[in-house]
C-alpha positions in Angstrom: 179.9 78.7 400.0 180.9 81.7 397.9 179.1 82.6 394.7 182.0 84.7 393.5 183.6 81.8 391.6 180.2 80.7 390.2 180.3 83.1 387.3 182.6 85.6 385.6 181.7 88.7 383.8 183.5 89.1 380.4 183.4 91.3 377.3 181.8 94.3 379.0 180.8 97.1 376.7 179.4 100.5 377.7 177.7 103.0 375.4 176.3 105.9 377.3 173.7 104.5 379.7 173.7 101.1 378.1 175.9 98.2 379.4 176.2 94.8 377.7 178.3 91.9 379.0 178.7 88.2 378.6 178.6 86.1 381.8 180.3 82.7 381.9 178.6 80.3 384.4 180.6 77.4 386.0 178.2 74.4 385.6 180.6 72.4 387.9 180.2 74.8 390.8 179.2 73.1 394.1 176.0 75.3 394.4 174.4 73.1 391.8 174.8 70.0 393.9 172.0 71.3 396.0 170.1 73.5 393.5 169.0 70.9 392.3 170.7 67.5 392.4 170.8 66.1 388.9 168.9 69.1 387.4 171.0 72.2 388.1 169.2 75.6 388.0 171.0 78.9 388.3 169.3 80.6 391.3 167.3 83.7 390.6 169.0 85.6 393.3 172.4 84.9 391.5 170.9 86.3 388.3 170.0 89.5 390.2 173.5 89.6 391.7 175.0 89.4 388.2 173.1 92.5 387.2 174.4 94.3 390.3 177.9 93.1 389.8 178.0 94.1 386.1 176.5 97.6 386.9 179.0 98.2 389.7 181.9 97.0 387.5 180.9 99.4 384.7 180.4 102.3 387.0 183.5 101.6 389.0 181.8 101.9 392.4 180.0 99.7 394.9 176.2 99.9 394.7 173.3 98.3 396.5 169.8 97.4 395.5 167.2 99.6 397.1 163.9 98.7 395.3 162.7 96.1 392.8 159.6 97.0 390.9 159.6 94.1 388.5 161.5 90.8 388.6 160.4 88.1 386.1 162.2 84.8 385.7 160.9 83.6 382.3 163.0 80.5 381.6 164.9 78.0 383.8 168.6 78.4 383.3 170.4 75.0 383.3 174.1 75.9 383.3 175.0 72.7 381.5 172.8 73.7 378.5 173.5 77.5 378.8 177.0 78.1 380.2 177.0 81.7 378.8 174.4 84.5 379.1 174.3 88.0 377.8 173.2 90.7 380.3 171.9 93.9 378.9 171.4 96.9 381.2 170.0 100.3 380.6 170.0 102.9 383.4 169.4 106.5 384.2 170.4 108.7 387.0 173.7 109.3 388.8 173.5 108.8 392.6 170.2 106.9 392.4 170.0 104.6 389.4 166.8 103.4 387.7 167.7 100.1 386.0 166.1 97.9 383.4 168.0 94.6 382.7 167.6 91.4 380.9 169.5 88.1 380.7 169.4 86.1 377.5 171.1 83.5 375.4 170.1 83.0 371.7 166.3 83.4 371.5 165.7 82.7 375.2 165.2 85.5 377.7 165.8 84.2 381.2 164.9 87.3 383.2 163.7 90.8 383.1 164.3 93.2 386.0 163.4 96.8 386.8 165.1 98.0 389.9 166.7 100.9 391.7 170.3 101.0 393.1 172.3 103.5 395.0 
């Protein structure tokens, strides 16, 4: 099963080394039939992938995760209740990127990540 149609990245804005985008989540995606039946939860690995995809899109090049120093999932994201999330990314570096990112909606922060990508 592909996750590529699970979400879409929209309204990307970049200001220097800051990236902000809105992510639309498809609550009807088949992944939620198994994660979890009757109580869908957006998998944490998908949230990390969203950060990678947004960063790669903004930079216009493929990247890969090399190190994750911090990864905290602070709230459960039920896509029925929260079909849209804002991802905020701050990075430094050119070839090697040190990244801090959060995913939030309203007053809820779903994740905080500090990681390195190349």
